[in-house]
C-alpha positions as a Markdown table, in Angstrom:
| # | Residue | x | y | z |
|---|---|---|---|---|
| 1 | Met | 7.3 | 13.7 | -22.7 |
| 2 | Pro | 5.9 | 10.7 | -24.7 |
| 3 | Arg | 2.5 | 10.8 | -26.0 |
| 4 | Phe | 0.0 | 8.0 | -25.6 |
| 5 | Ala | -3.0 | 7.3 | -27.7 |
| 6 | Tyr | -6.2 | 6.1 | -25.5 |
| 7 | Thr | -9.4 | 4.6 | -25.9 |
| 8 | Gly | -12.2 | 4.8 | -23.2 |
| 9 | Arg | -15.7 | 5.1 | -22.2 |
| 10 | Ser | -17.4 | 8.1 | -20.5 |
| 11 | Ala | -21.0 | 9.0 | -19.6 |
| 12 | Gln | -21.4 | 10.2 | -23.2 |
| 13 | Gly | -19.9 | 7.1 | -24.9 |
| 14 | Arg | -16.8 | 5.9 | -26.4 |
| 15 | Val | -14.0 | 8.5 | -26.3 |
| 16 | Ser | -10.5 | 8.4 | -27.8 |
| 17 | Gly | -7.5 | 10.8 | -28.2 |
| 18 | Glu | -3.9 | 11.2 | -27.2 |
| 19 | Leu | -2.2 | 12.5 | -24.1 |
| 20 | Glu | 1.2 | 13.6 | -23.0 |
| 21 | Ala | 2.4 | 11.9 | -19.7 |
| 22 | Ala | 5.3 | 10.0 | -18.1 |
| 23 | Ser | 3.8 | 6.7 | -18.5 |
| 24 | Ala | 0.8 | 4.7 | -19.6 |
| 25 | Gly | -0.3 | 4.5 | -15.9 |
| 26 | Ala | -0.1 | 8.3 | -15.5 |
| 27 | Val | -2.6 | 8.5 | -18.7 |
| 28 | Ala | -4.8 | 6.2 | -17.2 |
| 29 | Asp | -4.9 | 8.0 | -13.9 |
| 30 | Gln | -5.6 | 11.2 | -15.8 |
| 31 | Leu | -8.6 | 9.6 | -17.4 |
| 32 | Arg | -10.1 | 8.2 | -14.2 |
| 33 | Val | -10.0 | 11.6 | -12.7 |
| 34 | Gln | -12.1 | 13.0 | -15.6 |
| 35 | Gly | -14.5 | 10.1 | -14.9 |
| 36 | Ile | -13.5 | 8.0 | -18.2 |
| 37 | Thr | -13.2 | 4.2 | -18.0 |
| 38 | Val | -10.0 | 3.3 | -19.7 |
| 39 | Leu | -10.0 | 0.5 | -22.4 |
| 40 | Ser | -6.6 | 0.8 | -23.8 |
| 41 | Val | -3.4 | 3.1 | -23.7 |
| 42 | Gln | -0.7 | 2.6 | -26.2 |
| 43 | Gly | 2.3 | 4.8 | -27.3 |
| 44 | Ala | 1.3 | 7.1 | -29.9 |
| 45 | Ala | 3.1 | 6.9 | -33.5 |
| 46 | Gly | 5.7 | 9.6 | -33.8 |
| 47 | Gly | 5.8 | 10.3 | -30.0 |
| 48 | Ala | 8.8 | 11.8 | -28.4 |
| 49 | Ser | 11.1 | 9.2 | -27.4 |
| 50 | Gly | 12.3 | 8.5 | -23.8 |
| 51 | Pro | 15.4 | 10.5 | -22.4 |
| 52 | Pro | 18.9 | 9.2 | -23.1 |
| 53 | Leu | 20.4 | 6.4 | -20.9 |
| 54 | Met | 22.6 | 8.8 | -19.1 |
| 55 | Glu | 19.8 | 11.3 | -18.2 |
| 56 | Arg | 17.7 | 8.4 | -16.8 |
| 57 | Leu | 20.6 | 7.2 | -14.9 |
| 58 | Gln | 21.3 | 10.5 | -13.4 |
| 59 | Ala | 17.4 | 11.1 | -12.7 |
| 60 | Trp | 17.6 | 7.6 | -10.8 |
| 61 | Leu | 20.7 | 8.4 | -8.6 |
| 62 | Arg | 19.0 | 11.6 | -7.6 |
| 63 | Arg | 17.4 | 12.1 | -4.2 |
| 64 | Gly | 13.7 | 11.1 | -4.5 |
| 65 | Ile | 10.8 | 13.0 | -3.2 |
| 66 | Gln | 10.6 | 12.2 | 0.6 |
| 67 | Pro | 7.4 | 12.0 | 2.6 |
| 68 | Val | 8.5 | 15.0 | 4.6 |
| 69 | Asp | 8.7 | 17.1 | 1.3 |
| 70 | Met | 5.3 | 16.5 | 0.4 |
| 71 | Leu | 4.1 | 17.1 | 4.1 |
| 72 | Met | 5.7 | 20.5 | 4.0 |
| 73 | Phe | 4.4 | 21.4 | 0.5 |
| 74 | Thr | 0.9 | 20.6 | 1.5 |
| 75 | Arg | 1.2 | 22.5 | 4.8 |
| 76 | Gln | 2.7 | 25.5 | 3.1 |
| 77 | Leu | 0.2 | 25.6 | 0.2 |
| 78 | His | -2.6 | 25.5 | 2.7 |
| 79 | Thr | -1.0 | 28.5 | 4.4 |
| 80 | Leu | -0.6 | 30.5 | 1.3 |
| 81 | Leu | -4.1 | 29.9 | 0.0 |
| 82 | Arg | -5.5 | 30.8 | 3.4 |
| 83 | Ser | -3.8 | 34.0 | 3.2 |
| 84 | Gly | -5.1 | 34.9 | -0.3 |
| 85 | Val | -2.2 | 34.3 | -2.4 |
| 86 | Pro | -3.0 | 33.1 | -5.9 |
| 87 | Ile | -2.4 | 29.5 | -6.7 |
| 88 | Leu | 0.0 | 30.2 | -9.5 |
| 89 | Arg | 2.1 | 32.6 | -7.3 |
| 90 | Ala | 1.9 | 30.1 | -4.3 |
| 91 | Leu | 3.3 | 27.4 | -6.7 |
| 92 | Ala | 6.0 | 29.7 | -8.0 |
| 93 | Gly | 7.1 | 30.4 | -4.4 |
| 94 | Leu | 7.0 | 26.6 | -3.3 |
| 95 | Thr | 9.1 | 25.7 | -6.4 |
| 96 | Glu | 11.7 | 28.2 | -5.7 |
| 97 | Ser | 12.0 | 27.2 | -2.0 |
| 98 | Ala | 11.8 | 23.3 | -2.6 |
| 99 | Thr | 15.0 | 21.6 | -1.4 |
| 100 | Ser | 14.4 | 18.6 | -3.6 |
| 101 | Glu | 15.4 | 18.7 | -7.3 |
| 102 | Arg | 12.8 | 16.2 | -8.3 |
| 103 | Met | 10.1 | 18.2 | -6.2 |
| 104 | Lys | 11.2 | 21.5 | -8.0 |
| 105 | Glu | 10.8 | 19.7 | -11.3 |
| 106 | Thr | 7.4 | 18.2 | -10.4 |
| 107 | Leu | 5.9 | 21.6 | -9.1 |
| 108 | Thr | 7.4 | 23.4 | -12.3 |
| 109 | Ala | 5.5 | 20.7 | -14.6 |
| 110 | Val | 2.2 | 21.4 | -12.4 |
| 111 | Arg | 2.5 | 25.1 | -12.5 |
| 112 | Gln | 3.0 | 25.1 | -16.4 |
| 113 | Ser | 0.1 | 22.7 | -16.8 |
| 114 | Leu | -1.9 | 25.1 | -14.7 |
| 115 | Glu | -0.9 | 28.1 | -17.0 |
| 116 | Ser | -2.0 | 26.4 | -19.8 |
| 117 | Gly | -5.6 | 26.3 | -18.4 |
| 118 | Ile | -5.8 | 22.8 | -17.1 |
| 119 | Glu | -7.7 | 22.5 | -13.9 |
| 120 | Leu | -5.4 | 21.8 | -10.7 |
| 121 | Ser | -6.6 | 18.2 | -10.0 |
| 122 | Arg | -5.6 | 17.4 | -13.7 |
| 123 | Cys | -2.2 | 19.0 | -13.2 |
| 124 | Phe | -1.6 | 16.9 | -10.1 |
| 125 | Ala | -2.9 | 13.7 | -11.9 |
| 126 | Gln | -0.3 | 14.1 | -14.7 |
| 127 | Gln | 2.3 | 13.7 | -12.0 |
| 128 | Ser | 0.8 | 10.5 | -10.6 |
| 129 | His | 4.1 | 9.2 | -9.6 |
| 130 | Val | 4.4 | 11.8 | -6.9 |
| 131 | Phe | 0.5 | 12.5 | -6.2 |
| 132 | Asp | -1.7 | 9.3 | -5.1 |
| 133 | His | -5.2 | 8.9 | -6.0 |
| 134 | Phe | -6.2 | 10.2 | -2.6 |
| 135 | Phe | -4.4 | 13.4 | -2.9 |
| 136 | Ile | -5.8 | 14.1 | -6.6 |
| 137 | Ala | -9.5 | 13.2 | -5.5 |
| 138 | Met | -9.3 | 15.6 | -2.5 |
| 139 | Val | -8.0 | 18.4 | -4.7 |
| 140 | Arg | -10.9 | 17.5 | -7.0 |
| 141 | Val | -13.4 | 18.1 | -4.0 |
| 142 | Gly | -11.8 | 21.4 | -3.1 |
| 143 | Glu | -12.2 | 22.5 | -6.7 |
| 144 | Met | -15.9 | 21.5 | -6.8 |
| 145 | Thr | -16.5 | 23.2 | -3.5 |
| 146 | Gly | -14.2 | 26.1 | -3.5 |
| 147 | Arg | -12.6 | 25.0 | -0.3 |
| 148 | Leu | -9.0 | 24.3 | -1.6 |
| 149 | Asp | -7.4 | 25.6 | 1.4 |
| 150 | Glu | -9.4 | 23.5 | 3.8 |
| 151 | Val | -8.6 | 20.3 | 1.5 |
| 152 | Phe | -4.9 | 21.0 | 1.8 |
| 153 | Leu | -5.1 | 21.3 | 5.6 |
| 154 | Arg | -7.1 | 18.0 | 5.7 |
| 155 | Leu | -4.3 | 16.4 | 3.3 |
| 156 | Phe | -1.7 | 17.6 | 5.6 |
| 157 | His | -3.1 | 15.9 | 8.6 |
| 158 | His | -3.8 | 12.8 | 6.5 |
| 159 | Gln | -0.1 | 12.8 | 5.4 |
| 160 | Glu | 1.2 | 13.4 | 8.9 |
| 161 | Phe | -1.0 | 10.3 | 10.0 |
| 162 | Glu | 0.2 | 8.2 | 7.3 |
| 163 | Met | 3.9 | 9.2 | 8.0 |
| 164 | Leu | 3.4 | 8.4 | 11.5 |
| 165 | Met | 1.7 | 5.1 | 10.8 |
| 166 | Gly | 4.7 | 4.1 | 8.6 |
| 167 | Lys | 7.2 | 4.8 | 11.2 |
| 168 | Gln | 5.3 | 2.9 | 13.8 |
| 169 | Val | 4.9 | -0.1 | 11.3 |
| 170 | Lys | 8.8 | -0.2 | 10.7 |
| 171 | Ser | 9.3 | 0.1 | 14.4 |
| 172 | Ala | 7.0 | -2.7 | 15.2 |
| 173 | Leu | 8.3 | -5.0 | 12.6 |
| 174 | Arg | 12.0 | -4.3 | 13.2 |
| 175 | Tyr | 12.3 | -7.1 | 15.9 |
| 176 | Pro | 10.1 | -9.7 | 14.4 |
| 177 | Leu | 12.0 | -9.2 | 11.0 |
| 178 | Phe | 15.4 | -9.5 | 12.8 |
| 179 | Val | 14.4 | -12.7 | 14.4 |
| 180 | Met | 13.2 | -14.2 | 11.2 |
| 181 | Ala | 16.4 | -13.3 | 9.3 |
| 182 | Ala | 18.3 | -14.7 | 12.2 |
| 183 | Met | 16.5 | -18.0 | 11.9 |
| 184 | Val | 16.7 | -18.2 | 8.3 |
| 185 | Ala | 20.5 | -17.6 | 8.5 |
| 186 | Ala | 20.7 | -20.1 | 11.2 |
| 187 | Ile | 18.8 | -22.8 | 9.2 |
| 188 | Gly | 21.1 | -22.0 | 6.1 |
| 189 | Val | 24.4 | -22.5 | 8.1 |
| 190 | Ile | 23.1 | -25.7 | 9.6 |
| 191 | Asn | 22.0 | -27.1 | 6.2 |
| 192 | Val | 25.1 | -26.2 | 4.4 |
| 193 | Met | 27.7 | -26.6 | 7.1 |
| 194 | Val | 26.7 | -28.5 | 10.2 |
| 195 | Ile | 24.6 | -31.2 | 9.0 |
| 196 | Pro | 27.0 | -32.3 | 6.4 |
| 197 | Ala | 29.9 | -32.6 | 9.0 |
| 198 | Phe | 27.8 | -34.9 | 11.1 |
| 199 | Ala | 26.7 | -36.9 | 8.1 |
| 200 | Gly | 29.8 | -38.9 | 8.1 |
| 201 | Val | 29.6 | -39.5 | 11.8 |
| 202 | Phe | 26.0 | -40.8 | 11.4 |
| 203 | Ala | 27.1 | -43.0 | 8.4 |
| 204 | Lys | 29.7 | -44.7 | 10.5 |
| 205 | Leu | 27.0 | -45.6 | 13.3 |
| 206 | Gly | 25.4 | -48.3 | 11.1 |
| 207 | Ala | 22.2 | -47.9 | 13.1 |
| 208 | Glu | 18.7 | -46.9 | 12.0 |
| 209 | Leu | 18.8 | -43.1 | 12.5 |
| 210 | Pro | 15.8 | -41.3 | 14.3 |
| 211 | Trp | 13.2 | -39.6 | 11.8 |
| 212 | Ala | 14.3 | -36.1 | 12.8 |
| 213 | Thr | 18.0 | -36.9 | 11.9 |
| 214 | Arg | 16.8 | -38.5 | 8.7 |
| 215 | Ala | 14.7 | -35.4 | 7.9 |
| 216 | Leu | 17.7 | -33.1 | 8.5 |
| 217 | Leu | 20.1 | -35.1 | 6.3 |
| 218 | Ala | 17.5 | -35.1 | 3.6 |
| 219 | Thr | 17.0 | -31.3 | 3.8 |
| 220 | Ser | 20.7 | -30.6 | 3.8 |
| 221 | Arg | 21.3 | -32.7 | 0.8 |
| 222 | Phe | 18.5 | -31.2 | -1.1 |
| 223 | Thr | 19.9 | -27.7 | -0.2 |
| 224 | Leu | 23.2 | -28.5 | -1.4 |
| 225 | Asp | 22.2 | -30.2 | -4.5 |
| 226 | Tyr | 19.4 | -27.9 | -5.6 |
| 227 | Gly | 20.1 | -24.7 | -3.6 |
| 228 | Trp | 20.3 | -22.8 | -7.1 |
| 229 | Ala | 17.0 | -24.1 | -8.1 |
| 230 | Leu | 15.5 | -22.8 | -4.7 |
| 231 | Val | 16.9 | -19.5 | -5.3 |
| 232 | Leu | 15.6 | -19.3 | -9.0 |
| 233 | Ala | 12.1 | -20.6 | -7.9 |
| 234 | Ala | 11.9 | -17.8 | -5.2 |
| 235 | Gly | 12.9 | -15.1 | -7.6 |
| 236 | Ala | 10.4 | -16.3 | -10.2 |
| 237 | Gly | 7.9 | -16.7 | -7.8 |
| 238 | Thr | 8.2 | -13.2 | -6.5 |
| 239 | Phe | 8.3 | -11.9 | -10.0 |
| 240 | Ala | 5.1 | -13.8 | -11.0 |
| 241 | Leu | 3.3 | -12.5 | -7.7 |
| 242 | Lys | 4.1 | -9.1 | -8.4 |
| 243 | Arg | 2.8 | -9.4 | -12.1 |
| 244 | Trp | -0.2 | -11.0 | -10.9 |
| 245 | Ile | -0.8 | -8.2 | -8.3 |
| 246 | Gly | -0.5 | -5.6 | -10.9 |
| 247 | Thr | -3.6 | -7.1 | -12.9 |
| 248 | Glu | -6.9 | -6.0 | -12.0 |
| 249 | Ser | -8.2 | -9.3 | -10.7 |
| 250 | Gly | -4.9 | -10.0 | -8.9 |
| 251 | Arg | -5.0 | -6.9 | -6.9 |
| 252 | Leu | -8.7 | -7.4 | -6.1 |
| 253 | Ala | -7.8 | -11.0 | -4.9 |
| 254 | Trp | -4.6 | -9.8 | -3.1 |
| 255 | Asp | -6.4 | -7.0 | -1.2 |
| 256 | Arg | -9.3 | -9.3 | -0.2 |
| 257 | Phe | -6.6 | -11.8 | 1.2 |
| 258 | Lys | -4.9 | -8.9 | 3.2 |
| 259 | Leu | -8.2 | -8.4 | 5.0 |
| 260 | Arg | -8.4 | -12.1 | 6.3 |
| 261 | Leu | -4.7 | -12.0 | 7.7 |
| 262 | Pro | -5.0 | -13.1 | 11.2 |
| 263 | Ile | -3.2 | -10.2 | 12.9 |
| 264 | Ala | -2.7 | -7.6 | 10.2 |
| 265 | Gly | -6.0 | -8.1 | 8.5 |
| 266 | Gln | -7.7 | -6.0 | 11.4 |
| 267 | Ile | -5.2 | -3.5 | 11.4 |
| 268 | Val | -5.6 | -2.9 | 7.5 |
| 269 | Leu | -9.4 | -3.1 | 7.8 |
| 270 | Lys | -9.4 | -0.4 | 10.5 |
| 271 | Ala | -7.0 | 1.7 | 8.7 |
| 272 | Gln | -9.2 | 1.6 | 5.4 |
| 273 | Leu | -12.4 | 2.4 | 7.6 |
| 274 | Ala | -10.6 | 5.4 | 9.1 |
| 275 | Arg | -9.5 | 6.5 | 5.5 |
| 276 | Phe | -13.2 | 6.1 | 4.1 |
| 277 | Ala | -14.8 | 7.8 | 7.1 |
| 278 | Arg | -12.4 | 10.8 | 6.9 |
| 279 | Ser | -12.8 | 11.2 | 3.3 |
| 280 | Leu | -16.6 | 10.9 | 3.3 |
| 281 | Ala | -16.7 | 13.3 | 6.4 |
| 282 | Leu | -14.6 | 16.0 | 4.1 |
| 283 | Ala | -16.6 | 15.6 | 1.2 |
| 284 | Leu | -20.0 | 15.9 | 2.8 |
| 285 | Arg | -18.9 | 18.8 | 4.9 |
| 286 | Ser | -17.8 | 20.4 | 1.5 |
| 287 | Gly | -21.3 | 20.2 | 0.2 |
| 288 | Val | -20.9 | 17.4 | -2.2 |
| 289 | Pro | -24.0 | 15.1 | -2.7 |
| 290 | Val | -23.6 | 11.7 | -1.1 |
| 291 | Glu | -23.6 | 9.8 | -4.4 |
| 292 | Gln | -20.8 | 12.0 | -5.8 |
| 293 | Ala | -18.8 | 11.8 | -2.4 |
| 294 | Leu | -19.0 | 8.0 | -2.6 |
| 295 | Thr | -17.4 | 8.1 | -5.9 |
| 296 | Val | -14.5 | 10.2 | -4.6 |
| 297 | Val | -14.1 | 8.0 | -1.6 |
| 298 | Ala | -14.0 | 5.0 | -3.8 |
| 299 | Gln | -11.1 | 6.5 | -5.6 |
| 300 | Thr | -9.2 | 7.3 | -2.5 |
| 301 | Ala | -9.3 | 3.6 | -1.0 |
| 302 | Glu | -6.0 | 1.8 | -1.3 |
| 303 | Asn | -7.8 | -1.5 | -1.0 |
| 304 | Gln | -9.6 | -2.4 | -4.4 |
| 305 | His | -12.0 | -4.7 | -2.5 |
| 306 | Ile | -13.4 | -1.9 | -0.3 |
| 307 | Ala | -13.2 | 0.5 | -3.2 |
| 308 | Gln | -15.4 | -1.8 | -5.1 |
| 309 | Lys | -17.9 | -2.1 | -1.9 |
| 310 | Ile | -18.2 | 1.6 | -1.9 |
| 311 | Glu | -18.9 | 1.9 | -5.7 |
| 312 | Gly | -21.8 | -0.7 | -4.9 |
| 313 | Met | -22.9 | 1.8 | -2.1 |
| 314 | Arg | -23.3 | 4.5 | -4.7 |
| 315 | Gly | -25.3 | 2.4 | -7.0 |
| 316 | Ala | -27.6 | 1.3 | -4.3 |
| 317 | Ile | -28.2 | 5.0 | -3.2 |
| 318 | Glu | -28.8 | 6.0 | -6.8 |
| 319 | Arg | -31.6 | 3.3 | -6.6 |
| 320 | Gly | -33.2 | 4.9 | -3.8 |
| 321 | Glu | -31.6 | 2.9 | -0.7 |
| 322 | Ser | -30.6 | 4.6 | 2.2 |
| 323 | Leu | -26.8 | 5.1 | 3.2 |
| 324 | Leu | -27.3 | 2.6 | 6.1 |
| 325 | Arg | -28.8 | -0.1 | 4.0 |
| 326 | Ala | -26.3 | 0.3 | 1.3 |
| 327 | Ala | -23.5 | 0.0 | 3.9 |
| 328 | Val | -25.0 | -3.0 | 5.5 |
| 329 | Ala | -25.3 | -4.9 | 1.9 |
| 330 | Thr | -21.4 | -4.4 | 1.5 |
| 331 | Glu | -20.5 | -6.5 | 4.6 |
| 332 | Val | -17.3 | -4.9 | 5.3 |
| 333 | Phe | -18.3 | -2.2 | 7.7 |
| 334 | Thr | -18.0 | -2.8 | 11.3 |
| 335 | Pro | -21.1 | -2.6 | 13.8 |
| 336 | Val | -19.6 | 0.8 | 15.0 |
| 337 | Val | -19.6 | 2.4 | 11.7 |
| 338 | Leu | -23.0 | 1.2 | 10.9 |
| 339 | Gln | -24.4 | 2.5 | 14.2 |
| 340 | Met | -22.7 | 5.9 | 13.4 |
| 341 | Ile | -24.3 | 6.0 | 10.1 |
| 342 | Ala | -27.7 | 5.3 | 11.5 |
| 343 | Val | -27.5 | 7.9 | 13.9 |
| 344 | Gly | -26.1 | 10.3 | 11.5 |
| 345 | Glu | -28.8 | 9.9 | 9.2 |
| 346 | Glu | -31.5 | 10.3 | 11.7 |
| 347 | Thr | -30.0 | 13.5 | 13.1 |
| 348 | Gly | -28.5 | 14.9 | 9.6 |
| 349 | Ala | -25.0 | 15.0 | 11.2 |
| 350 | Val | -23.1 | 12.2 | 9.1 |
| 351 | Asp | -20.3 | 14.2 | 8.4 |
| 352 | Glu | -19.6 | 14.7 | 12.0 |
| 353 | Leu | -20.1 | 11.3 | 13.1 |
| 354 | Met | -18.0 | 10.0 | 10.2 |
| 355 | Gln | -15.2 | 12.4 | 11.4 |
| 356 | Glu | -15.8 | 10.8 | 15.0 |
| 357 | Val | -15.3 | 7.2 | 13.4 |
| 358 | Ala | -12.1 | 8.4 | 11.6 |
| 359 | Asp | -10.7 | 9.7 | 14.8 |
| 360 | Leu | -11.7 | 6.4 | 16.8 |
| 361 | Tyr | -10.2 | 4.2 | 14.1 |
| 362 | Ser | -6.9 | 6.2 | 13.9 |
| 363 | Ser | -6.4 | 5.9 | 17.6 |
| 364 | Asp | -7.2 | 2.2 | 17.4 |
| 365 | Val | -4.6 | 1.7 | 14.4 |
| 366 | Glu | -2.1 | 3.6 | 16.2 |
| 367 | Tyr | -2.3 | 1.5 | 19.4 |
| 368 | Glu | -2.5 | -1.7 | 17.7 |
| 369 | Leu | 0.8 | -0.8 | 15.6 |
| 370 | Lys | 2.5 | 0.0 | 19.0 |
| 371 | Thr | 1.4 | -3.4 | 20.3 |
| 372 | Leu | 2.2 | -5.4 | 17.1 |
| 373 | Gly | 5.6 | -6.6 | 18.1 |
| 374 | Gln | 4.1 | -7.9 | 21.4 |
| 375 | Gln | 1.3 | -9.8 | 19.3 |
| 376 | Ile | 3.9 | -11.4 | 17.1 |
| 377 | Glu | 6.5 | -12.3 | 19.8 |
| 378 | Pro | 4.6 | -15.4 | 21.0 |
| 379 | Ile | 4.3 | -16.7 | 17.5 |
| 380 | Leu | 8.0 | -16.2 | 16.8 |
| 381 | Ile | 8.8 | -18.0 | 20.1 |
| 382 | Val | 6.9 | -21.0 | 19.2 |
| 383 | Phe | 8.5 | -21.2 | 15.8 |
| 384 | Leu | 11.9 | -20.8 | 17.3 |
| 385 | Gly | 11.2 | -23.5 | 19.9 |
| 386 | Val | 10.1 | -25.9 | 17.2 |
| 387 | Leu | 13.1 | -25.2 | 15.2 |
| 388 | Val | 15.4 | -25.7 | 18.0 |
| 389 | Leu | 13.6 | -28.9 | 19.2 |
| 390 | Ile | 14.1 | -30.4 | 15.7 |
| 391 | Leu | 17.8 | -29.5 | 15.4 |
| 392 | Ala | 18.4 | -30.9 | 18.9 |
| 393 | Leu | 16.4 | -34.2 | 18.3 |
| 394 | Gly | 18.2 | -34.5 | 14.8 |
| 395 | Val | 21.5 | -33.8 | 15.9 |
| 396 | Phe | 21.9 | -35.0 | 19.4 |
| 397 | Leu | 19.8 | -38.2 | 19.6 |
| 398 | Pro | 22.1 | -40.2 | 17.3 |
| 399 | Ile | 25.2 | -39.1 | 19.3 |
| 400 | Trp | 23.3 | -39.7 | 22.7 |
| 401 | Asp | 22.5 | -43.3 | 21.4 |
| 402 | Leu | 26.2 | -43.8 | 20.4 |
| 403 | Gly | 27.4 | -42.6 | 23.6 |
| 404 | Arg | 24.9 | -44.9 | 25.5 |
| 405 | Val | 25.9 | -48.0 | 23.5 |
| 406 | Ser | 29.6 | -47.2 | 24.2 |
| 407 | Phe | 28.9 | -46.8 | 27.9 |
| 408 | Lys | 27.2 | -50.2 | 27.9 |
| 409 | Arg | 30.2 | -51.8 | 26.4 |
């Protein structure tokens, strides 16, 4: 495994060193788990070289780790820990019973790191291509509170919910994506094959063509002459967008934009609020102080805009403000969440009410995903109607005018 040299900043000051990891991103994840702000990560001189091309190709062709593999691993690990099985023996048993080769390799690496004296959360962080920030942060909470078995049960329920949501999103988007693909294919066939065939007929009319027909002819001519440029521009734009989202400022702007989308924005916001409430409830129930709990919750948020707001909450609480005032200042929480926080602070049951919020918004997200196709369908019908209208006006109006002139003669 290659080595990387890093520099960063911790509570004690500037730090530097070397770590072994699969990639520079994995090094950054390990350092974040340790509370270190990463300044730079570079390949260390004399580090191990990457695997040969054939080995990398074979690794790419092998079956990857599926969500169901992670689901079974988390559930089985909870059962073993709850039964009193030591963590090393539990990992050894799960490694032998894993059906995925990549899962076996991952668990073997985790067990080896654990045997060398590294804490469990850091062992998972070394495999950041498999275990996400939420998983690692929750394991860290379990280590701090001594409730690893409960944490893995909560992670199982979370992964089960995420997998269910993923299936519902695919199911809801299947019909709209099919209609959009059919529309794009129809536009392409019309521009490349149908309109050029009518162009000669329209040229013989010798009359002024309607605006819709002129627009179709111009679009068809541009597609035939510069179609290759459109393909290149689309590819370059997609690549540039991915690179921009990969930057810190780009990811923040993109996550903020997703919350403002007309239909999907509310679903994304409710899903993030459900995750926030579930994570905060688990951390508080485990005995973690609220400031430290908010730090962990911020690490589990997938949306960087919301994560930044949660970090701001932690800073406000450290300055002496209440949890409610800190939440109001973020301007991202709904009135329902704010009311629950207010009642929770008054009664001392913030963890219980946050779990109620998580259950509420999880149900809302599930319902809205089920009805997502019905919400998008009217928009698709309008676009399809406009497309058919333009095509009908552009193609049939000149033919209608030609037939009317011939009939008068």
